[in-house]
TORTI-746384 format. One record per atom (N, C-alpha, C): x, y, z; residue in one letter; residue number from 1. Coordinates in Angstrom, 3 decimals. Layout:
BEGIN
X	Y	Z	a	NUM
...
***
This chain:
BEGIN
27.912	57.050	122.094	m	1
28.860	57.955	122.687	m	1
28.411	59.368	122.350	m	1
28.451	60.280	123.342	s	2
28.025	61.617	123.086	s	2
29.094	62.430	122.362	s	2
28.662	63.527	121.818	h	3
29.635	64.405	121.169	h	3
30.766	64.891	122.140	h	3
30.408	65.128	123.310	y	4
31.426	65.571	124.335	y	4
32.540	64.530	124.536	y	4
32.035	63.279	124.588	s	5
33.017	62.204	124.788	s	5
33.953	62.065	123.574	s	5
33.421	62.123	122.409	k	6
34.158	62.107	121.174	k	6
35.282	63.258	121.202	k	6
34.819	64.423	121.564	f	7
35.774	65.579	121.556	f	7
36.885	65.398	122.545	f	7
36.532	64.844	123.727	s	8
37.563	64.543	124.732	s	8
38.558	63.547	124.259	s	8
38.058	62.467	123.628	s	9
38.969	61.480	123.145	s	9
39.940	62.061	122.047	s	9
39.427	62.946	121.211	s	10
40.247	63.453	120.172	s	10
41.322	64.356	120.739	s	10
41.006	65.147	121.777	l	11
41.986	66.002	122.409	l	11
43.111	65.107	123.147	l	11
42.634	63.994	123.750	l	12
43.589	63.129	124.404	l	12
44.595	62.498	123.396	l	12
44.103	62.121	122.292	i	13
44.948	61.518	121.264	i	13
45.917	62.593	120.756	i	13
45.473	63.822	120.499	l	14
46.326	64.862	120.087	l	14
47.416	65.215	120.967	l	14
47.116	65.367	122.277	f	15
48.065	65.651	123.282	f	15
49.092	64.540	123.445	f	15
48.626	63.301	123.287	s	16
49.545	62.095	123.383	s	16
50.536	62.214	122.231	s	16
50.075	62.505	121.049	c	17
51.003	62.631	119.887	c	17
52.005	63.687	120.061	c	17
51.525	64.851	120.574	l	18
52.476	65.946	120.801	l	18
53.505	65.608	121.899	l	18
53.060	64.866	122.910	f	19
53.970	64.495	124.054	f	19
55.041	63.489	123.484	f	19
54.653	62.533	122.692	f	20
55.674	61.540	122.184	f	20
56.585	62.241	121.094	f	20
56.007	63.197	120.360	f	21
56.833	63.921	119.413	f	21
57.878	64.742	120.133	f	21
57.499	65.422	121.244	s	22
58.454	66.216	121.926	s	22
59.524	65.362	122.635	s	22
59.154	64.166	123.077	l	23
60.168	63.251	123.636	l	23
61.159	62.836	122.555	l	23
60.619	62.579	121.355	a	24
61.488	62.091	120.290	a	24
62.465	63.173	119.828	a	24
61.985	64.459	119.895	s	25
62.879	65.538	119.402	s	25
63.674	66.137	120.511	s	25
63.445	65.926	121.788	a	26
64.247	66.428	122.871	a	26
65.550	65.673	122.970	a	26
66.525	66.389	123.638	h	27
67.830	65.812	123.816	h	27
68.233	65.976	125.234	h	27
69.134	65.145	125.683	n	28
69.612	65.139	127.081	n	28
71.142	64.950	126.900	n	28
71.897	66.047	127.132	i	29
73.331	65.988	126.886	i	29
74.033	64.992	127.887	i	29
73.438	64.916	129.054	t	30
74.021	63.976	130.065	t	30
73.939	62.564	129.587	t	30
72.731	62.147	129.164	r	31
72.584	60.770	128.581	r	31
73.449	60.505	127.401	r	31
73.560	61.534	126.532	i	32
74.341	61.320	125.294	i	32
75.842	61.030	125.688	i	32
76.361	61.818	126.596	l	33
77.802	61.626	126.953	l	33
78.031	60.415	127.874	l	33
76.941	59.950	128.551	d	34
77.104	58.744	129.395	d	34
77.399	57.516	128.512	d	34
77.130	57.514	127.260	r	35
77.311	56.393	126.404	r	35
78.827	56.185	126.125	r	35
79.605	57.199	126.294	d	36
81.083	57.103	126.076	d	36
81.802	57.518	127.281	d	36
82.465	56.591	127.900	p	37
83.192	56.946	129.178	p	37
84.425	57.865	128.956	p	37
84.841	58.008	127.718	d	38
85.989	58.925	127.511	d	38
85.632	60.362	127.797	d	38
84.388	60.645	127.918	f	39
83.902	62.093	128.086	f	39
83.315	62.210	129.522	f	39
83.594	61.411	130.439	s	40
82.962	61.415	131.753	s	40
83.317	62.702	132.498	s	40
84.611	63.190	132.420	i	41
85.009	64.389	133.110	i	41
84.258	65.622	132.505	i	41
84.218	65.682	131.148	f	42
83.498	66.759	130.511	f	42
82.024	66.768	130.863	f	42
81.403	65.555	130.946	n	43
80.021	65.361	131.323	n	43
79.782	65.893	132.768	n	43
80.635	65.540	133.642	e	44
80.528	65.965	135.051	e	44
80.588	67.470	135.194	e	44
81.539	68.045	134.443	l	45
81.669	69.503	134.508	l	45
80.457	70.224	133.985	l	45
79.765	69.720	132.931	l	46
78.545	70.302	132.488	l	46
77.447	70.257	133.568	l	46
77.418	69.178	134.275	t	47
76.465	69.077	135.404	t	47
76.864	70.060	136.528	t	47
78.149	69.994	136.952	k	48
78.593	70.871	138.022	k	48
78.455	72.362	137.783	k	48
78.567	72.751	136.571	t	49
78.435	74.185	136.186	t	49
77.027	74.592	135.860	t	49
76.040	73.636	135.882	h	50
74.688	73.854	135.535	h	50
74.426	74.184	134.099	h	50
75.368	73.800	133.260	l	51
75.254	74.031	131.835	l	51
74.407	72.935	131.191	l	51
74.397	71.743	131.782	a	52
73.619	70.600	131.152	a	52
72.182	70.943	131.015	a	52
71.559	71.546	132.049	g	53
70.193	71.873	132.008	g	53
69.916	72.991	130.940	g	53
70.790	73.934	130.849	e	54
70.579	75.021	129.836	e	54
70.767	74.408	128.441	e	54
71.611	73.511	128.261	i	55
71.796	72.886	126.921	i	55
70.532	72.087	126.548	i	55
69.971	71.380	127.487	n	56
68.819	70.622	127.260	n	56
67.561	71.459	126.944	n	56
67.511	72.696	127.428	r	57
66.400	73.580	127.156	r	57
66.521	74.229	125.793	r	57
67.629	74.189	125.230	r	58
67.815	74.815	123.845	r	58
67.797	73.789	122.723	r	58
67.534	74.300	121.532	k	59
67.522	73.448	120.346	k	59
68.535	73.986	119.305	k	59
68.910	73.176	118.380	t	60
69.862	73.465	117.360	t	60
71.193	73.912	117.981	t	60
71.907	72.954	118.515	l	61
73.206	73.190	119.197	l	61
74.323	72.215	118.664	l	61
75.511	72.715	118.879	t	62
76.698	71.837	118.617	t	62
77.555	71.896	119.903	t	62
77.940	70.822	120.420	i	63
78.740	70.700	121.694	i	63
80.105	70.196	121.240	i	63
81.092	71.018	121.567	l	64
82.494	70.583	121.354	l	64
83.007	69.931	122.567	l	64
82.964	68.564	122.642	a	65
83.353	67.834	123.869	a	65
84.795	67.513	123.804	a	65
85.469	67.445	124.966	v	66
86.886	67.202	125.057	v	66
87.118	65.881	125.801	v	66
87.838	64.947	125.267	p	67
88.102	63.638	125.993	p	67
88.808	63.840	127.290	p	67
88.761	62.861	128.173	n	68
89.362	62.917	129.524	n	68
90.794	63.222	129.461	n	68
91.572	62.564	128.544	d	69
93.008	62.729	128.504	d	69
93.498	63.985	127.842	d	69
92.600	64.836	127.441	r	70
92.953	66.128	126.777	r	70
92.264	67.295	127.475	r	70
91.647	67.110	128.579	i	71
90.930	68.163	129.269	i	71
91.776	69.117	130.049	i	71
93.037	68.656	130.346	g	72
93.958	69.511	131.076	g	72
93.555	69.784	132.530	g	72
93.753	71.007	132.979	d	73
93.408	71.401	134.329	d	73
92.063	72.079	134.541	d	73
91.183	71.939	133.550	l	74
89.868	72.563	133.614	l	74
89.096	72.113	134.883	l	74
89.214	70.841	135.288	a	75
88.490	70.291	136.385	a	75
88.946	70.915	137.717	a	75
90.210	71.407	137.755	s	76
90.676	72.085	138.959	s	76
90.365	73.562	139.117	s	76
89.785	74.209	138.057	k	77
89.493	75.611	138.159	k	77
88.200	75.821	138.964	k	77
87.965	77.076	139.366	q	78
86.782	77.425	140.105	q	78
85.551	77.181	139.171	q	78
84.452	76.928	139.819	v	79
83.220	76.571	139.127	v	79
82.823	77.706	138.081	v	79
82.828	78.975	138.557	e	80
82.459	80.024	137.641	e	80
83.419	80.176	136.449	e	80
84.680	79.986	136.700	t	81
85.663	80.085	135.600	t	81
85.481	78.932	134.636	t	81
85.226	77.667	135.167	a	82
85.066	76.539	134.260	a	82
83.682	76.697	133.533	a	82
82.726	77.275	134.113	r	83
81.457	77.509	133.389	r	83
81.647	78.454	132.247	r	83
82.385	79.511	132.487	t	84
82.690	80.536	131.471	t	84
83.405	79.981	130.278	t	84
84.405	79.078	130.588	i	85
85.181	78.467	129.474	i	85
84.290	77.458	128.731	i	85
83.521	76.671	129.451	l	86
82.701	75.656	128.822	l	86
81.561	76.332	127.905	l	86
81.175	77.473	128.228	m	87
80.114	78.181	127.455	m	87
80.558	78.386	126.023	m	87
81.909	78.501	125.863	n	88
82.430	78.655	124.471	n	88
82.530	77.327	123.748	n	88
82.136	76.239	124.398	h	89
82.144	74.986	123.732	h	89
80.669	74.588	123.367	h	89
79.695	75.541	123.472	v	90
78.376	75.343	123.104	v	90
78.078	76.240	121.960	v	90
78.008	75.761	120.715	v	91
77.720	76.599	119.539	v	91
76.311	76.623	119.301	v	91
75.758	77.846	119.077	l	92
74.292	78.009	118.857	l	92
73.892	77.817	117.377	l	92
74.303	76.665	116.907	d	93
73.894	76.274	115.512	d	93
74.234	74.766	115.380	d	93
73.696	74.135	114.402	y	94
73.922	72.693	114.159	y	94
75.093	72.481	113.165	y	94
76.078	71.803	113.551	y	95
77.225	71.453	112.705	y	95
77.581	69.972	112.874	y	95
77.444	69.261	111.777	d	96
77.923	67.904	111.783	d	96
79.133	67.829	110.834	d	96
79.694	66.681	110.653	i	97
80.899	66.569	109.776	i	97
80.598	66.991	108.347	i	97
79.455	66.676	107.838	l	98
79.116	66.992	106.440	l	98
79.064	68.503	106.302	l	98
78.437	69.205	107.245	k	99
78.380	70.642	107.157	k	99
79.680	71.323	107.315	k	99
80.514	70.812	108.146	l	100
81.850	71.324	108.332	l	100
82.710	71.199	107.086	l	100
82.572	70.026	106.429	q	101
83.353	69.784	105.223	q	101
82.869	70.705	104.047	q	101
81.687	71.280	104.166	k	102
81.228	72.112	103.065	k	102
81.609	73.583	103.306	k	102
82.223	73.853	104.424	l	103
82.625	75.239	104.708	l	103
83.717	75.653	103.690	l	103
83.694	76.985	103.436	k	104
84.765	77.465	102.518	k	104
86.103	77.457	103.261	k	104
87.124	77.405	102.407	e	105
88.481	77.339	102.922	e	105
88.951	78.647	103.424	e	105
88.274	79.200	104.384	k	106
88.672	80.423	105.015	k	106
88.013	80.436	106.441	k	106
88.302	81.494	107.167	s	107
87.731	81.581	108.544	s	107
86.213	81.738	108.552	s	107
85.583	80.928	109.315	n	108
84.079	80.962	109.515	n	108
83.779	81.222	111.015	n	108
82.920	82.239	111.265	i	109
82.766	82.568	112.632	i	109
81.474	81.918	113.184	i	109
81.605	81.271	114.414	l	110
80.490	80.639	115.029	l	110
80.180	81.375	116.381	l	110
78.877	81.512	116.587	t	111
78.419	82.118	117.880	t	111
78.223	81.116	118.919	t	111
78.702	81.402	120.144	t	112
78.610	80.500	121.269	t	112
77.693	80.920	122.373	t	112
77.420	80.098	123.309	l	113
76.529	80.417	124.384	l	113
77.087	81.614	125.269	l	113
78.379	81.773	125.297	y	114
78.996	82.852	126.086	y	114
78.569	84.246	125.545	y	114
78.326	84.337	124.218	q	115
78.012	85.565	123.660	q	115
76.657	86.035	124.161	q	115
75.814	85.172	124.665	t	116
74.447	85.546	125.107	t	116
74.475	86.190	126.482	t	116
75.636	86.091	127.176	t	117
75.721	86.689	128.504	t	117
75.837	88.212	128.564	t	117
76.216	88.783	127.435	g	118
76.355	90.273	127.397	g	118
77.597	90.798	127.965	g	118
78.517	89.964	128.515	v	119
79.773	90.455	129.076	v	119
80.957	90.079	128.151	v	119
80.758	89.439	127.081	a	120
81.813	89.125	126.171	a	120
82.362	90.337	125.480	a	120
83.645	90.505	125.328	s	121
84.229	91.597	124.621	s	121
85.356	91.042	123.739	s	121
85.667	91.894	122.772	y	122
86.776	91.557	121.770	y	122
86.538	90.213	121.206	y	122
85.238	89.857	120.835	q	123
84.847	88.604	120.137	q	123
85.127	87.399	121.029	q	123
85.077	87.533	122.311	q	124
85.286	86.410	123.233	q	124
84.178	85.373	123.079	q	124
82.993	85.765	122.666	g	125
81.886	84.852	122.503	g	125
81.785	84.224	121.173	g	125
82.815	84.238	120.375	f	126
82.779	83.678	119.006	f	126
83.959	82.763	118.868	f	126
83.726	81.777	117.998	l	127
84.791	80.810	117.577	l	127
85.143	80.953	116.122	l	127
86.322	80.576	115.797	n	128
86.744	80.639	114.402	n	128
87.002	79.164	113.950	n	128
86.336	78.725	112.886	v	129
86.588	77.377	112.374	v	129
87.052	77.523	110.859	v	129
88.082	76.664	110.623	t	130
88.646	76.720	109.226	t	130
88.713	75.306	108.737	t	130
88.223	75.134	107.461	n	131
88.311	73.785	106.863	n	131
89.481	73.833	105.821	n	131
90.543	73.212	106.164	n	132
91.703	73.126	105.334	n	132
91.592	71.908	104.389	n	132
91.120	72.202	103.148	r	133
90.793	71.034	102.267	r	133
92.017	70.365	101.725	r	133
93.178	71.062	101.692	s	134
94.416	70.416	101.203	s	134
94.884	69.341	102.253	s	134
94.712	69.600	103.521	t	135
95.234	68.627	104.494	t	135
94.112	67.769	105.106	t	135
92.781	68.239	104.940	g	136
91.616	67.567	105.488	g	136
91.349	67.935	106.959	g	136
92.089	68.832	107.499	n	137
91.922	69.131	108.911	n	137
90.892	70.288	109.055	n	137
90.110	70.127	110.193	i	138
89.078	71.144	110.535	i	138
89.603	71.645	111.899	i	138
89.818	72.976	111.974	v	139
90.562	73.549	113.093	v	139
89.656	74.653	113.758	v	139
89.589	74.561	115.079	f	140
88.793	75.596	115.812	f	140
89.719	76.463	116.582	f	140
89.221	77.635	117.025	g	141
89.952	78.550	117.926	g	141
89.118	79.733	118.209	g	141
89.579	80.480	119.257	s	142
88.816	81.662	119.637	s	142
88.932	82.720	118.534	s	142
87.842	83.485	118.401	a	143
87.912	84.561	117.368	a	143
88.491	85.822	117.825	a	143
89.038	85.859	119.081	v	144
89.800	86.973	119.572	v	144
91.027	87.170	118.762	v	144
91.339	88.405	118.364	r	145
92.405	88.606	117.507	r	145
93.757	88.196	118.139	r	145
94.488	87.418	117.427	g	146
95.772	86.926	117.916	g	146
95.745	85.651	118.642	g	146
94.471	85.079	118.915	a	147
94.310	83.863	119.670	a	147
94.735	82.675	118.788	a	147
95.333	81.634	119.399	p	148
95.775	80.487	118.528	p	148
94.564	79.728	118.009	p	148
94.721	79.126	116.781	h	149
93.803	78.284	116.183	h	149
94.403	76.896	116.030	h	149
94.374	76.072	117.054	d	150
95.076	74.867	117.092	d	150
94.321	73.728	117.749	d	150
92.946	73.885	117.728	v	151
92.065	72.826	118.244	v	151
91.516	72.041	117.105	v	151
91.836	70.797	116.997	n	152
91.502	69.951	115.839	n	152
90.200	69.180	116.078	n	152
89.462	69.008	114.999	y	153
88.253	68.118	115.080	y	153
88.859	66.674	115.103	y	153
88.312	65.838	116.069	l	154
88.737	64.433	116.193	l	154
87.709	63.505	115.628	l	154
86.451	63.773	115.816	g	155
85.418	62.830	115.385	g	155
84.040	63.196	115.883	g	155
83.042	62.427	115.532	t	156
81.661	62.637	115.940	t	156
81.290	61.743	117.100	t	156
80.724	62.321	118.113	v	157
80.212	61.533	119.311	v	157
78.823	61.147	119.122	v	157
78.015	62.097	118.754	a	158
76.528	61.788	118.486	a	158
75.942	62.957	117.675	a	158
74.850	62.570	116.960	s	159
74.165	63.666	116.199	s	159
72.745	63.386	116.028	s	159
71.917	64.271	116.230	m	160
70.456	64.276	115.994	m	160
70.254	65.467	114.971	m	160
70.166	65.093	113.710	p	161
70.195	66.139	112.656	p	161
69.296	67.326	112.961	p	161
69.949	68.501	112.836	f	162
69.304	69.776	112.972	f	162
68.769	70.042	114.393	f	162
69.186	69.225	115.348	n	163
68.784	69.424	116.790	n	163
69.992	69.589	117.613	n	163
70.822	68.555	117.722	i	164
72.062	68.642	118.466	i	164
73.137	67.767	117.854	i	164
74.353	68.287	117.860	s	165
75.528	67.530	117.349	s	165
76.616	67.607	118.407	s	165
77.221	66.513	118.774	v	166
78.298	66.453	119.698	v	166
79.554	66.025	118.961	v	166
80.537	66.883	118.922	l	167
81.806	66.624	118.230	l	167
82.934	66.538	119.233	l	167
83.919	65.743	118.910	s	168
85.074	65.562	119.798	s	168
86.221	66.473	119.259	s	168
86.880	67.280	120.146	v	169
87.950	68.177	119.753	v	169
89.201	67.824	120.549	v	169
90.320	68.306	120.091	s	170
91.588	67.907	120.713	s	170
91.930	68.473	122.073	s	170
91.396	69.690	122.388	k	171
91.728	70.277	123.684	k	171
90.635	71.347	124.014	k	171
90.770	71.921	125.224	i	172
89.897	72.944	125.688	i	172
90.190	74.295	124.942	i	172
89.189	75.027	124.524	i	173
89.372	76.308	123.907	i	173
89.221	77.401	124.929	i	173
90.243	78.170	125.189	v	174
90.259	79.221	126.087	v	174
90.480	80.576	125.440	v	174
89.388	81.395	125.409	a	175
89.576	82.647	124.755	a	175
90.416	83.567	125.628	a	175
91.290	84.459	125.135	p	176
92.099	85.299	125.872	p	176
91.192	86.213	126.833	p	176
91.555	86.221	128.145	g	177
90.861	87.037	129.129	g	177
89.568	86.368	129.705	g	177
89.164	85.234	129.119	i	178
87.885	84.645	129.564	i	178
88.083	83.850	130.879	i	178
89.317	83.504	131.275	d	179
89.551	82.726	132.537	d	179
89.872	83.648	133.679	d	179
89.436	84.871	133.694	g	180
89.608	85.801	134.839	g	180
90.771	86.698	134.724	g	180
91.699	86.419	133.760	q	181
92.818	87.310	133.559	q	181
92.383	88.517	132.779	q	181
92.989	89.693	133.091	p	182
92.627	90.936	132.322	p	182
92.901	90.762	130.817	p	182
91.955	91.176	129.993	l	183
92.135	91.050	128.548	l	183
92.712	92.280	127.997	l	183
93.755	92.106	127.273	r	184
94.446	93.211	126.624	r	184
94.399	93.021	125.091	r	184
93.916	93.958	124.364	p	185
93.913	93.765	122.901	p	185
95.323	93.449	122.370	p	185
95.377	92.471	121.520	i	186
96.657	92.046	121.027	i	186
97.053	92.966	119.859	i	186
98.128	93.731	119.979	a	187
98.571	94.682	118.933	a	187
99.158	93.886	117.804	a	187
99.162	94.630	116.670	s	188
99.743	94.040	115.464	s	188
101.265	93.835	115.698	s	188
101.861	92.904	114.968	t	189
103.277	92.535	115.140	t	189
104.076	93.765	114.675	t	189
104.948	94.300	115.539	p	190
105.795	95.436	115.152	p	190
106.773	95.027	114.033	p	190
107.117	96.007	113.233	k	191
108.078	95.738	112.227	k	191
109.506	95.567	112.774	k	191
110.286	94.756	112.183	a	192
111.670	94.528	112.619	a	192
112.427	95.759	112.554	a	192
113.304	96.021	113.623	a	193
114.114	97.209	113.590	a	193
115.223	97.079	112.601	a	193
115.643	98.152	111.934	p	194
116.746	97.996	111.033	p	194
118.023	97.651	111.630	p	194
118.884	96.909	110.972	a	195
120.120	96.434	111.525	a	195
121.035	97.653	111.818	a	195
121.803	97.605	112.898	p	196
122.702	98.734	113.260	p	196
123.745	98.977	112.158	p	196
124.050	100.216	111.915	k	197
125.034	100.573	110.911	k	197
126.465	100.310	111.408	k	197
127.250	99.805	110.578	s	198
128.653	99.589	110.917	s	198
129.430	100.878	110.812	s	198
130.427	101.018	111.668	a	199
131.183	102.228	111.647	a	199
131.884	102.491	110.354	a	199
132.198	101.398	109.557	h	200
132.908	101.576	108.263	h	200
131.954	101.464	107.105	h	200
130.743	101.284	107.378	s	201
129.774	101.120	106.232	s	201
129.395	102.480	105.736	s	201
129.345	102.653	104.440	p	202
128.958	103.938	103.862	p	202
127.491	104.265	104.191	p	202
127.215	105.586	104.268	p	203
125.819	105.945	104.545	p	203
124.958	105.586	103.430	p	203
123.676	105.326	103.692	p	204
122.731	104.890	102.618	p	204
122.609	106.041	101.584	p	204
122.303	105.584	100.332	a	205
122.243	106.532	99.293	a	205
121.168	107.665	99.491	a	205
120.091	107.267	100.200	a	206
119.012	108.207	100.463	a	206
119.465	109.326	101.342	a	206
120.426	109.128	102.279	e	207
120.797	110.052	103.249	e	207
122.038	110.853	102.817	e	207
122.739	110.473	101.745	a	208
123.989	111.136	101.324	a	208
123.647	112.421	100.676	a	208
124.326	113.600	101.033	p	209
124.087	114.881	100.391	p	209
124.298	114.819	98.890	p	209
123.527	115.488	98.220	v	210
123.636	115.486	96.738	v	210
124.353	116.757	96.347	v	210
125.450	116.686	95.767	t	211
126.232	117.818	95.280	t	211
126.498	117.719	93.779	t	211
126.557	118.884	93.120	e	212
126.799	118.930	91.669	e	212
128.268	119.033	91.443	e	212
128.929	118.065	90.803	a	213
130.377	118.132	90.513	a	213
130.593	119.078	89.396	a	213
131.747	119.842	89.467	p	214
131.990	120.783	88.373	p	214
132.260	120.053	87.058	p	214
131.847	120.606	86.002	v	215
132.016	120.002	84.640	v	215
133.320	120.422	84.144	v	215
134.151	119.514	83.902	e	216
135.546	119.740	83.315	e	216
135.625	119.216	81.917	e	216
136.264	119.986	81.021	a	217
136.439	119.543	79.703	a	217
137.554	118.496	79.636	a	217
137.546	117.590	78.758	p	218
138.646	116.599	78.673	p	218
139.896	117.252	78.203	p	218
141.049	116.788	78.788	a	219
142.337	117.403	78.537	a	219
142.732	117.281	77.103	a	219
142.346	116.188	76.450	d	220
142.801	115.950	75.042	d	220
141.590	116.142	74.042	d	220
140.696	116.993	74.412	a	221
139.536	117.180	73.576	a	221
139.968	117.706	72.214	a	221
139.437	117.193	71.073	p	222
139.903	117.743	69.771	p	222
139.287	119.104	69.534	p	222
140.091	119.912	68.725	v	223
139.620	121.275	68.410	v	223
138.555	121.170	67.342	v	223
137.508	121.962	67.437	s	224
136.411	121.901	66.481	s	224
136.848	122.450	65.204	s	224
136.362	121.801	64.058	d	225
136.722	122.260	62.714	d	225
135.579	123.167	62.140	d	225
134.818	123.791	62.977	s	226
133.732	124.629	62.503	s	226
134.291	125.762	61.697	s	226
133.746	126.122	60.490	p	227
134.256	127.191	59.689	p	227
134.161	128.470	60.369	p	227
133.215	128.732	61.292	t	228
133.044	129.996	61.987	t	228
133.488	129.816	63.390	t	228
134.709	130.269	63.723	p	229
135.141	130.055	65.087	p	229
134.393	130.906	66.053	p	229
134.213	130.307	67.227	s	230
133.553	131.051	68.339	s	230
134.517	132.018	68.939	s	230
134.055	133.025	69.707	p	231
134.976	133.960	70.302	p	231
135.941	133.264	71.181	p	231
135.571	132.175	71.811	a	232
136.567	131.402	72.637	a	232
137.694	130.843	71.865	a	232
137.414	130.529	70.538	d	233
138.474	129.854	69.782	d	233
139.345	130.914	69.016	d	233
139.091	132.181	69.068	s	234
139.899	133.173	68.305	s	234
141.257	133.305	68.961	s	234
142.227	133.738	68.088	e	235
143.572	133.771	68.568	e	235
143.726	135.017	69.326	e	235
144.599	134.992	70.356	s	236
144.840	136.184	71.215	s	236
145.723	137.102	70.436	s	236
145.707	138.473	70.819	p	237
146.458	139.446	70.142	p	237
147.976	139.075	70.132	p	237
148.440	138.412	71.178	a	238
149.920	138.131	71.242	a	238
150.252	137.135	70.209	a	238
149.402	136.154	69.845	d	239
149.736	135.139	68.960	d	239
149.318	135.469	67.464	d	239
148.582	136.544	67.232	a	240
148.142	136.928	65.877	a	240
149.322	137.521	65.120	a	240
149.430	137.342	63.815	p	241
150.550	137.979	63.011	p	241
150.313	139.456	62.915	p	241
151.430	140.270	62.902	v	242
151.399	141.745	62.844	v	242
151.153	142.085	61.402	v	242
150.160	142.941	61.124	a	243
149.909	143.385	59.710	a	243
150.868	144.441	59.298	a	243
151.111	144.537	57.990	d	244
151.981	145.646	57.450	d	244
151.257	146.950	57.495	d	244
151.993	147.944	58.129	a	245
151.383	149.194	58.357	a	245
151.137	149.941	57.046	a	245
152.037	149.771	56.082	s	246
151.899	150.521	54.821	s	246
150.821	149.919	54.005	s	246
150.589	148.626	54.087	a	247
149.521	147.992	53.301	a	247
148.148	148.161	53.940	a	247
148.134	148.146	55.249	s	248
146.850	148.155	55.874	s	248
146.420	149.528	56.230	s	248
147.294	150.511	56.451	s	249
146.909	151.795	56.815	s	249
147.225	152.783	55.786	s	249
146.348	153.505	55.174	p	250
146.619	154.534	54.062	p	250
147.366	155.734	54.729	p	250
148.170	156.428	53.906	s	251
148.943	157.658	54.272	s	251
147.976	158.785	54.473	s	251
148.451	159.790	55.253	p	252
147.579	161.020	55.331	p	252
147.405	161.702	54.059	p	252
148.388	161.771	53.121	a	253
148.196	162.439	51.829	a	253
147.194	161.770	50.974	a	253
147.254	160.468	50.953	a	254
146.246	159.714	50.223	a	254
144.855	159.935	50.795	a	254
144.764	160.061	52.030	d	255
143.432	160.379	52.670	d	255
142.987	161.680	52.209	d	255
143.866	162.736	52.141	d	256
143.475	164.070	51.778	d	256
142.977	164.081	50.277	d	256
143.799	163.384	49.456	a	257
143.466	163.327	47.971	a	257
142.090	162.622	47.819	a	257
141.950	161.555	48.568	s	258
140.650	160.870	48.455	s	258
139.481	161.709	48.894	s	258
139.814	162.518	49.981	d	259
138.714	163.362	50.497	d	259
138.397	164.451	49.470	d	259
139.522	165.031	48.807	k	260
139.226	166.093	47.799	k	260
138.525	165.579	46.612	k	260
138.929	164.291	46.152	a	261
138.259	163.789	44.988	a	261
136.879	163.381	45.241	a	261
136.579	163.083	46.438	d	262
135.168	162.711	46.713	d	262
134.301	163.882	47.128	d	262
134.957	165.125	47.291	s	263
134.197	166.161	47.806	s	263
133.335	166.750	46.606	s	263
132.225	167.323	46.815	p	264
131.409	167.884	45.697	p	264
131.899	169.103	45.105	p	264
132.797	169.928	45.795	t	265
133.319	171.161	45.202	t	265
134.349	170.867	44.076	t	265
135.170	169.864	44.297	s	266
136.173	169.550	43.276	s	266
135.514	169.003	42.040	s	266
134.486	168.144	42.245	s	267
133.717	167.599	41.106	s	267
133.151	168.740	40.258	s	267
132.707	169.785	40.836	a	268
132.106	170.877	40.039	a	268
133.088	171.736	39.323	a	268
134.360	171.865	39.912	m	269
135.422	172.734	39.273	m	269
136.105	172.082	38.146	m	269
136.111	170.824	37.941	k	270
136.818	170.137	36.846	k	270
136.430	170.676	35.488	k	270
135.154	170.821	35.138	p	271
134.850	171.329	33.787	p	271
135.395	172.775	33.599	p	271
135.303	173.608	34.662	l	272
135.734	174.985	34.538	l	272
137.266	175.043	34.264	l	272
138.008	174.209	34.978	a	273
139.417	174.188	34.808	a	273
139.786	173.756	33.419	a	273
139.128	172.791	32.856	q	274
139.413	172.331	31.480	q	274
139.128	173.424	30.463	q	274
138.051	174.193	30.642	s	275
137.716	175.226	29.697	s	275
138.793	176.320	29.709	s	275
139.270	176.627	30.883	s	276
140.255	177.683	31.054	s	276
141.583	177.233	30.383	s	276
141.971	175.959	30.559	l	277
143.146	175.488	29.942	l	277
143.037	175.503	28.441	l	277
141.902	175.176	27.871	a	278
141.767	175.199	26.467	a	278
141.836	176.663	25.888	a	278
141.252	177.598	26.658	f	279
141.308	178.968	26.265	f	279
142.730	179.502	26.216	f	279
143.525	179.097	27.218	l	280
144.934	179.565	27.289	l	280
145.698	178.959	26.106	l	280
145.494	177.729	25.701	v	281
146.170	177.103	24.565	v	281
145.876	177.909	23.264	v	281
144.542	178.148	23.104	v	282
144.135	178.918	21.879	v	282
144.723	180.354	21.844	v	282
144.745	180.983	23.011	f	283
145.269	182.327	23.037	f	283
146.794	182.371	22.822	f	283
147.461	181.327	23.383	a	284
148.929	181.275	23.032	a	284
149.277	181.020	21.627	a	284
148.426	180.204	20.943	s	285
148.632	179.948	19.527	s	285
148.414	181.195	18.705	s	285
147.429	182.001	19.118	f	286
147.170	183.200	18.419	f	286
148.327	184.241	18.529	f	286
148.870	184.366	19.698	l	287
149.939	185.269	19.876	l	287
151.226	184.847	19.087	l	287
151.400	183.501	19.030	t	288
152.566	182.990	18.314	t	288
152.362	183.279	16.742	t	288
151.215	183.246	16.281	a	289
150.986	183.502	14.813	a	289
151.168	184.941	14.479	a	289
150.947	185.910	15.271	h	290
151.078	187.289	14.917	h	290
152.365	187.868	15.567	h	290
***
């Protein structure tokens, strides 16, 4: 055998292995759902909306399939509307029950096929999944603010690890505004209005005017025993005892005598007066003797 023949045989074997490997790793959503007749309507809608072929061309997917008895009126909607709704049931990642059970006990955001269209707004192209470990429930819902989260995980339909997973859920997930209705952002819940005031109810303390009441002394307040009375505690002139005029007020003569006694002239004349008196006594004695 020539070297050319050997090379051709090697290439043929290589391509054959790649072909069989691709067949083993490929998935077909239509064939997967055909195995369970409970999903026949969901399967037909994927084919009718041309989503089956798009799902088969992609890898690493999770399909949230809805049983026939829970699909509601989705089959009666227009094809484009049904396609838009179903695109939110195609998650662009692999999730089986083991991976869902490992999620944290809070909201987890999943990206869906509708997000790739470029027309999603207000997180219409995302899902919210919560693992409630206390109850064991796994709940899905639209990530649009205010959208209900009431779609429960029911079971696993099929799984090809890290390629495609088909999960059964309790009903269709419809993001607000995704079915052709105008989308309006959901406002936060307004606070409850205060209860109406009764005609006889007193006004609230915060609204009552604040006034300072006059400070009044007690009627029977005891009189202070302080040794030094304040001006307010002094007796009025009408109640005070009348002082004796003679004892309290000196006479004019006494005032004059006091003034003369205290004056410097009288103090200086006292010695002179005494000398004169002594001279007169001596002179009188002399006259009496002769």
